[in-house]
VEXLOVEX-484843 format. One record per atom (N, C-alpha, C): residue number from 0; residue in one letter; atom name; z, x negated, y. Coordinates in Angstrom, 2 decimals. Atoms other than C-alpha are relative to their C-alpha. Layout:
<sites>
 num residu atome       Z       X       Y
 NUM      a    CA       Z       X       Y
...
</sites>
This chain:
<sites>
 num residu atome       Z       X       Y
   0      m     N    1.17    0.79   -0.21
   0      m    CA   97.98  -69.71  -95.62
   0      m     C   -0.54   -0.48   -1.34
   1      a     N    0.58    0.34    1.29
   1      a    CA   95.52  -70.52  -98.38
   1      a     C   -1.49   -0.30    0.13
   2      l     N    1.43    0.15    0.16
   2      l    CA   92.07  -71.52  -99.46
   2      l     C   -0.50    1.31   -0.58
   3      r     N    0.47   -1.33    0.38
   3      r    CA   90.12  -68.27  -99.76
   3      r     C   -1.51   -0.01   -0.09
   4      q     N    1.45   -0.10    0.07
   4      q    CA   86.56  -67.03 -100.15
   4      q     C   -0.45    1.38    0.43
   5      t     N    0.64   -1.27   -0.30
   5      t    CA   84.24  -64.32  -98.94
   5      t     C   -1.50   -0.25    0.10
   6      y     N    1.45    0.15   -0.11
   6      y    CA   80.55  -63.70  -98.37
   6      y     C   -0.43    0.14    1.46
   7      l     N    0.48    0.19   -1.37
   7      l    CA   78.42  -64.18  -95.28
   7      l     C    0.10    1.24    0.88
   8      s     N   -0.03   -1.19   -0.86
   8      s    CA   78.25  -60.58  -94.07
   8      s     C    1.42    0.40    0.41
   9      m     N   -1.39   -0.28   -0.39
   9      m    CA   82.07  -60.51  -93.87
   9      m     C    0.51   -0.99    1.03
  10      k     N   -0.47    1.07   -0.89
  10      k    CA   82.30  -63.61  -91.67
  10      k     C    0.50    0.54    1.34
  11      s     N   -0.37   -0.52   -1.32
  11      s    CA   82.44  -61.64  -88.41
  11      s     C    1.25    0.89   -0.05
  12      k     N   -1.17   -0.87    0.16
  12      k    CA   85.30  -59.50  -89.81
  12      k     C    1.27   -0.78   -0.35
  13      l     N   -1.17    0.80    0.35
  13      l    CA   87.63  -62.40  -90.62
  13      l     C    1.02    0.01    1.13
  14      p     N   -1.04   -0.02   -1.03
  14      p    CA   90.95  -62.58  -88.79
  14      p     C   -0.16   -1.17    0.98
  15      p     N    0.07    1.09   -0.98
  15      p    CA   91.18  -64.65  -85.60
  15      p     C    0.73   -1.23   -0.53
  16      g     N   -0.62    1.25    0.43
  16      g    CA   91.95  -68.28  -86.32
  16      g     C   -0.38   -0.43   -1.40
  17      a     N    0.42    0.39    1.34
  17      a    CA   90.48  -68.23  -89.81
  17      a     C   -1.11   -1.03    0.11
  18      e     N    1.03    1.03    0.02
  18      e    CA   88.46  -71.33  -90.49
  18      e     C   -1.01    0.34   -1.08
  19      t     N    1.03   -0.29    0.98
  19      t    CA   85.14  -70.96  -92.29
  19      t     C   -0.74   -1.28   -0.38
  20      v     N    0.79    1.11    0.51
  20      v    CA   83.20  -73.41  -94.43
  20      v     C   -1.17    0.61   -0.77
  21      l     N    1.19   -0.53    0.67
  21      l    CA   79.64  -72.42  -95.34
  21      l     C   -0.37   -0.95   -1.14
  22      v     N    0.24    0.85    1.17
  22      v    CA   78.99  -73.68  -98.87
  22      v     C   -1.37    0.28   -0.63
  23      m     N    1.37   -0.18    0.45
  23      m    CA   75.27  -72.91  -99.08
  23      m     C   -0.79   -1.26    0.39
  24      r     N    0.83    1.16   -0.32
  24      r    CA   72.59  -75.61  -99.10
  24      r     C   -0.54    0.12    1.42
  25      g     N    0.57    0.03   -1.33
  25      g    CA   71.41  -76.67  -95.67
  25      g     C    0.93    0.49    1.10
  26      r     N   -0.96   -0.49   -0.99
  26      r    CA   74.57  -75.49  -93.87
  26      r     C    1.06   -1.03    0.34
  27      g     N   -0.91    1.06   -0.39
  27      g    CA   76.28  -78.86  -93.50
  27      g     C    1.03   -0.39   -1.05
  28      n     N   -0.98    0.29    1.05
  28      n    CA   78.31  -78.83  -96.71
  28      n     C   -0.70   -0.06   -1.36
  29      d     N    0.79    0.03    1.22
  29      d    CA   75.68  -79.60  -99.34
  29      d     C    0.76   -0.57   -1.19
  30      d     N   -0.79    0.54    1.11
  30      d    CA   78.26  -81.53 -101.38
  30      d     C    0.76    1.10   -0.75
  31      l     N   -0.69   -1.12    0.63
  31      l    CA   79.91  -78.15 -102.14
  31      l     C   -0.95    1.11   -0.43
  32      a     N    1.01   -0.97    0.39
  32      a    CA   76.66  -76.29 -102.81
  32      a     C   -0.59   -0.41   -1.36
  33      p     N    0.62    0.37    1.27
  33      p    CA   74.83  -76.13 -106.14
  33      p     C   -1.13   -1.02    0.22
  34      a     N    1.10    0.97   -0.04
  34      a    CA   72.45  -79.02 -106.83
  34      a     C   -1.32    0.76    0.04
  35      e     N    1.30   -0.67   -0.12
  35      e    CA   68.82  -78.18 -106.07
  35      e     C   -0.55    0.42   -1.35
  36      e     N    0.52   -0.33    1.33
  36      e    CA   67.88  -78.29 -109.75
  36      e     C    0.68    1.25   -0.56
  37      l     N   -0.73   -1.17    0.49
  37      l    CA   70.60  -75.81 -110.71
  37      l     C   -0.36    1.24    0.81
  38      f     N    0.34   -1.13   -0.87
  38      f    CA   69.84  -73.59 -107.72
  38      f     C   -1.39    0.56   -0.33
  39      h     N    1.36   -0.46    0.28
  39      h    CA   66.11  -73.46 -108.51
  39      h     C   -0.10    0.65   -1.39
  40      e     N    0.02   -0.60    1.33
  40      e    CA   66.64  -72.82 -112.22
  40      e     C    0.66    1.39    0.03
  41      f     N   -0.70   -1.27   -0.14
  41      f    CA   69.12  -70.06 -111.38
  41      f     C   -0.91    1.04    0.66
  42      s     N    0.91   -0.91   -0.72
  42      s    CA   66.62  -68.50 -108.94
  42      s     C   -1.14    0.46   -0.89
  43      e     N    1.10   -0.35    0.91
  43      e    CA   63.81  -68.61 -111.51
  43      e     C    0.48    0.98   -1.07
  44      l     N   -0.54   -0.88    1.03
  44      l    CA   66.00  -67.02 -114.16
  44      l     C    0.27    1.41    0.52
  45      k     N   -0.20   -1.35   -0.58
  45      k    CA   66.89  -64.15 -111.80
  45      k     C   -1.30    0.78   -0.07
  46      g     N    1.30   -0.65    0.04
  46      g    CA   63.16  -63.42 -111.69
  46      g     C   -0.44    0.43   -1.39
  47      e     N    0.33   -0.35    1.38
  47      e    CA   63.03  -63.18 -115.49
  47      e     C    0.82    1.19   -0.51
  48      f     N   -0.88   -1.11    0.41
  48      f    CA   65.68  -60.44 -115.62
  48      f     C   -0.80    1.25   -0.31
  49      v     N    0.61   -1.27    0.40
  49      v    CA   64.64  -57.26 -117.43
  49      v     C    1.12    1.02   -0.13
  50      p     N   -1.04   -1.02    0.14
  50      p    CA   66.74  -54.11 -116.95
  50      p     C    0.16    0.43   -1.46
  51      g     N   -0.29   -0.41    1.37
  51      g    CA   68.42  -53.03 -120.16
  51      g     C    0.17   -1.16   -0.97
  52      c     N   -0.11    1.18    0.88
  52      c    CA   68.72  -56.60 -121.48
  52      c     C    1.44   -0.36   -0.33
  53      g     N   -1.39    0.27    0.33
  53      g    CA   72.50  -56.41 -121.69
  53      g     C    0.79   -0.62    1.13
  54      y     N   -0.69    0.56   -1.17
  54      y    CA   73.37  -57.84 -118.26
  54      y     C   -0.08    1.00    1.14
  55      p     N    0.00   -1.01   -1.06
  55      p    CA   74.36  -55.72 -115.25
  55      p     C   -0.94   -0.29    1.17
  56      s     N    0.85    0.34   -1.14
  56      s    CA   72.17  -57.62 -112.78
  56      s     C   -0.74   -1.31   -0.27
  57      p     N    0.69    1.28    0.14
  57      p    CA   69.72  -60.51 -112.39
  57      p     C    0.93   -1.19    0.20
  58      i     N   -0.92    1.11   -0.27
  58      i    CA   72.54  -62.67 -111.04
  58      i     C    0.88   -0.26   -1.22
  59      h     N   -0.80    0.17    1.20
  59      h    CA   74.75  -62.08 -114.08
  59      h     C   -0.83   -0.64   -1.13
  60      y     N    0.91    0.55    1.01
  60      y    CA   71.77  -62.83 -116.36
  60      y     C   -0.23   -1.49    0.25
  61      a     N    0.31    1.40   -0.32
  61      a    CA   70.86  -66.07 -114.57
  61      a     C    1.24   -0.88   -0.10
  62      w     N   -1.26    0.76    0.07
  62      w    CA   74.51  -67.18 -114.38
  62      w     C    0.24   -0.48   -1.43
  63      e     N   -0.26    0.37    1.39
  63      e    CA   74.88  -67.09 -118.14
  63      e     C   -1.12   -0.85   -0.59
  64      k     N    1.13    0.71    0.61
  64      k    CA   71.39  -68.28 -119.10
  64      k     C   -0.14   -1.43    0.53
  65      s     N    0.10    1.35   -0.57
  65      s    CA   71.58  -71.32 -116.79
  65      s     C    1.23   -0.86   -0.32
  66      d     N   -1.27    0.70    0.28
  66      d    CA   75.08  -72.28 -118.05
  66      d     C    0.61   -0.48    1.33
  67      y     N   -0.34    0.33   -1.38
  67      y    CA   75.94  -72.21 -114.36
  67      y     C    1.42   -0.55    0.16
  68      e     N   -1.38    0.42   -0.23
  68      e    CA   79.71  -72.47 -114.52
  68      e     C    0.25   -1.41   -0.51
  69      r     N   -0.23    1.33    0.54
  69      r    CA   79.81  -75.52 -116.79
  69      r     C   -0.74   -1.07    0.81
  70      r     N    0.80    0.98   -0.73
  70      r    CA   77.02  -77.30 -114.92
  70      r     C    0.52   -0.23    1.42
  71      f     N   -0.50    0.16   -1.37
  71      f    CA   78.44  -76.61 -111.46
  71      f     C    1.33   -0.75    0.00
  72      r     N   -1.28    0.71    0.09
  72      r    CA   81.94  -77.72 -112.46
  72      r     C   -0.24   -1.50   -0.25
  73      a     N    0.31    1.39    0.30
  73      a    CA   80.47  -80.94 -113.91
  73      a     C   -0.58   -0.69    1.24
  74      q     N    0.60    0.55   -1.21
  74      q    CA   78.43  -81.48 -110.74
  74      q     C    1.07   -0.37    1.03
  75      i     N   -1.04    0.25   -1.00
  75      i    CA   81.46  -81.20 -108.47
  75      i     C    0.93   -1.11   -0.46
  76      r     N   -0.95    1.01    0.50
  76      r    CA   83.76  -83.27 -110.66
  76      r     C   -0.61   -1.40   -0.08
  77      a     N    0.67    1.31    0.05
  77      a    CA   81.16  -86.07 -110.87
  77      a     C   -0.34   -0.54    1.39
  78      n     N    0.38    0.37   -1.35
  78      n    CA   80.76  -86.22 -107.09
  78      n     C    1.24   -0.33    0.83
  79      p     N   -1.20    0.38   -0.76
  79      p    CA   83.48  -88.22 -105.28
  79      p     C    0.04    0.62    1.40
  80      r     N    0.05   -0.59   -1.34
  80      r    CA   82.32  -86.88 -101.91
  80      r     C    0.42    1.48   -0.03
  81      a     N   -0.37   -1.41    0.14
  81      a    CA   82.62  -83.26 -103.09
  81      a     C    1.49    0.14   -0.26
  82      l     N   -1.43   -0.06    0.29
  82      l    CA   86.07  -83.90 -104.51
  82      l     C    0.84   -0.34    1.22
  83      a     N   -0.73    0.36   -1.22
  83      a    CA   87.21  -85.60 -101.31
  83      a     C   -0.03    1.15    1.01
  84      h     N    0.14   -1.14   -0.91
  84      h    CA   85.90  -82.65  -99.29
  84      h     C    0.93    1.13   -0.43
  85      l     N   -0.89   -1.06    0.50
  85      l    CA   87.73  -80.15 -101.51
  85      l     C    1.46   -0.36    0.21
  86      k     N   -1.39    0.43   -0.19
  86      k    CA   90.93  -82.19 -101.33
  86      k     C    0.41    0.17    1.46
  87      e     N   -0.30   -0.13   -1.44
  87      e    CA   90.76  -82.27  -97.53
  87      e     C    0.15    1.48    0.38
  88      l     N   -0.13   -1.44   -0.26
  88      l    CA   90.20  -78.49  -97.43
  88      l     C    1.30    0.54   -0.57
  89      a     N   -1.25   -0.44    0.62
  89      a    CA   93.11  -77.95  -99.82
  89      a     C    1.19   -0.40    0.86
  90      e     N   -1.10    0.46   -0.85
  90      e    CA   95.37  -80.00  -97.56
  90      e     C    0.08    0.81    1.29
  91      r     N    0.00   -0.80   -1.24
  91      r    CA   94.31  -78.13  -94.41
  91      r     C    0.41    1.44   -0.25
  92      a     N   -0.31   -1.40    0.31
  92      a    CA   94.76  -74.79  -96.17
  92      a     C    1.50    0.23   -0.15
  93      t     N   -1.45   -0.19    0.03
  93      t    CA   98.52  -75.40  -96.25
  93      t     C    0.50    0.54    1.33
  94      t     N   -0.44   -0.45   -1.33
  94      t    CA   98.66  -74.53  -92.53
  94      t     C   -0.87    1.09    0.60
  95      r     N    0.89   -1.05   -0.52
  95      r    CA   95.80  -72.04  -92.08
  95      r     C   -0.87    0.53   -1.12
  96      d     N    0.96   -0.54    0.96
  96      d    CA   93.46  -69.76  -93.98
  96      d     C   -1.34   -0.68    0.21
  97      i     N    1.34    0.58   -0.03
  97      i    CA   90.19  -71.47  -94.82
  97      i     C   -0.83    0.78   -1.00
  98      f     N    0.87   -0.83    0.83
  98      f    CA   87.39  -69.29  -96.18
  98      f     C   -1.26   -0.76   -0.37
  99      l     N    1.27    0.52    0.49
  99      l    CA   84.60  -70.68  -98.34
  99      l     C   -0.96    1.19   -0.02
 100      i     N    0.94   -1.11   -0.18
 100      i    CA   81.52  -68.58  -97.60
 100      i     C   -1.37   -0.36   -0.52
 101      c     N    1.42    0.08    0.35
 101      c    CA   78.14  -68.08  -99.23
 101      c     C   -0.56    1.42   -0.03
 102      y     N    0.71   -1.26   -0.10
 102      y    CA   75.74  -65.20  -99.81
 102      y     C    0.44    1.10   -0.95
 103      e     N   -0.23   -1.01    1.03
 103      e    CA   76.81  -63.44 -103.00
 103      e     C    1.19    0.90    0.31
 104      g     N   -1.08   -0.95   -0.21
 104      g    CA   78.91  -60.30 -102.69
 104      g     C    1.10   -0.17   -1.04
 105      e     N   -1.17    0.14    0.87
 105      e    CA   82.25  -59.87 -104.44
 105      e     C   -0.24    0.43   -1.44
 106      d     N    0.21   -0.52    1.35
 106      d    CA   80.82  -58.09 -107.46
 106      d     C   -0.90   -0.88   -0.86
 107      k     N    0.90    0.90    0.73
 107      k    CA   78.71  -61.07 -108.55
 107      k     C    0.66   -1.36   -0.19
 108      p     N   -0.53    1.35    0.16
 108      p    CA   79.53  -64.48 -109.98
 108      p     C   -0.53   -0.90    1.11
 109      c     N    0.40    0.86   -1.10
 109      c    CA   79.42  -67.20 -107.35
 109      c     C    0.74   -1.32   -0.08
 110      h     N   -0.60    1.34    0.06
 110      h    CA   80.10  -70.92 -107.05
 110      h     C    1.21   -0.14    0.90
 111      r     N   -1.18    0.15   -0.86
 111      r    CA   82.64  -70.38 -104.28
 111      r     C    1.29    0.31   -0.77
 112      h     N   -1.16   -0.27    0.86
 112      h    CA   85.02  -68.88 -106.88
 112      h     C    0.34   -1.25   -0.82
 113      l     N   -0.21    1.22    0.77
 113      l    CA   84.55  -72.03 -108.96
 113      l     C    0.60   -1.09    0.88
 114      l     N   -0.57    1.00   -0.91
 114      l    CA   85.29  -74.20 -105.92
 114      l     C    1.49    0.23    0.21
 115      l     N   -1.42   -0.30   -0.13
 115      l    CA   88.61  -72.41 -105.45
 115      l     C    0.76   -0.45   -1.24
 116      e     N   -0.66    0.39    1.25
 116      e    CA   89.47  -72.94 -109.10
 116      e     C    0.12   -1.52   -0.12
 117      i     N   -0.02    1.46    0.08
 117      i    CA   88.55  -76.63 -108.97
 117      i     C    1.02   -0.57    0.98
 118      a     N   -0.96    0.48   -1.00
 118      a    CA   90.59  -77.15 -105.78
 118      a     C    1.43    0.22   -0.49
 119      q     N   -1.34   -0.29    0.54
 119      q    CA   93.59  -75.53 -107.46
 119      q     C    0.31   -0.92   -1.18
 120      e     N   -0.20    0.84    1.19
 120      e    CA   93.16  -77.46 -110.72
 120      e     C    0.18   -1.48    0.36
 121      e     N    0.01    1.43   -0.30
 121      e    CA   92.50  -80.86 -109.17
 121      e     C    1.05   -0.40    1.03
 122      f     N   -0.83    0.39   -1.14
 122      f    CA   94.65  -80.78 -106.03
 122      f     C    1.19    0.92    0.25
 123      g     N   -1.11   -0.93   -0.18
 123      g    CA   97.15  -77.96 -106.48
 123      g     C   -0.15    0.84    1.25
 124      a     N    0.25   -0.78   -1.21
 124      a    CA   95.51  -76.08 -103.62
 124      a     C    0.67    1.37   -0.07
 125      l     N   -0.46   -1.37   -0.13
 125      l    CA   97.15  -72.90 -102.42
 125      l     C   -1.26    0.86    0.11
 126      v     N    1.22   -0.79    0.09
 126      v    CA   94.49  -70.36 -103.36
 126      v     C    0.36    1.47   -0.02
 127      d     N   -0.11   -1.46    0.06
 127      d    CA   94.22  -66.65 -102.67
 127      d     C   -1.36    0.50   -0.49
 128      p     N    1.31   -0.37    0.56
 128      p    CA   91.44  -65.46 -105.01
 128      p     C   -0.43    1.44    0.29
 129      r     N    0.35   -1.41   -0.26
 129      r    CA   91.57  -61.82 -103.88
 129      r     C   -1.16    0.10    0.99
 130      p     N    1.07   -0.22   -0.98
 130      p    CA   88.50  -60.50 -102.09
 130      p     C    0.58    0.28    1.38
 131      f     N   -0.44   -0.28   -1.37
 131      f    CA   88.90  -60.47  -98.32
 131      f     C   -0.34    1.45    0.33
 132      r     N    0.21   -1.37   -0.49
 132      r    CA   89.29  -56.97  -96.89
 132      r     C    0.42    0.03    1.46
 133      p     N   -0.39   -0.07   -1.41
 133      p    CA   89.22  -56.44  -93.12
 133      p     C    1.10    1.02    0.24
 134      a     N   -1.05   -0.95   -0.37
 134      a    CA   92.12  -54.67  -91.46
 134      a     C   -0.60    1.39    0.13
 135      g     N    0.47   -1.38   -0.06
 135      g    CA   91.75  -50.93  -91.80
 135      g     C   -0.87    0.41   -1.18
 136      d     N    0.80   -0.31    1.19
 136      d    CA   89.65  -51.16  -94.98
 136      d     C    0.92    0.71   -1.00
 137      p     N   -0.87   -0.73    0.93
 137      p    CA   91.01  -48.58  -97.44
 137      p     C    0.37   -0.79   -1.26
 138      k     N   -0.30    0.82    1.17
 138      k    CA   90.92  -51.23 -100.19
 138      k     C    0.92   -1.17    0.34
 139      s     N   -0.88    1.10   -0.40
 139      s    CA   93.12  -53.62  -98.18
 139      s     C    1.35    0.15   -0.69
 140      p     N   -1.32   -0.06    0.65
 140      p    CA   96.39  -54.58  -99.88
 140      p     C    1.07    0.48    0.95
</sites>
């Protein structure tokens, strides 16, 4: 049992009994979603991406140019409600798999990976960072 992550299109393929927590804005867990300012800046920067600029995708470009990781980590660590929510999830993940879910696929940077890292760093959460693979997927461990 662990705190895990995946993306929205995999939600229906999760194992029975897996708990899900949607960490996108407007889905009931806004304390674990990026602040509106960071989200909007990130979105605008994706639109400025030019192929051949040294980044593999608009998301990778915007992630670095917005200083996303540092800003998101600071946002979560400065928010007592977010930390309490992560702590509670870390505690529940000792008895069941809990999946943090948002939109970005596995091949892109995403704040849900940062949430797992923060939960592990701050609360000693049991974390399984591997991408979720449904049963029968040839890439399954």
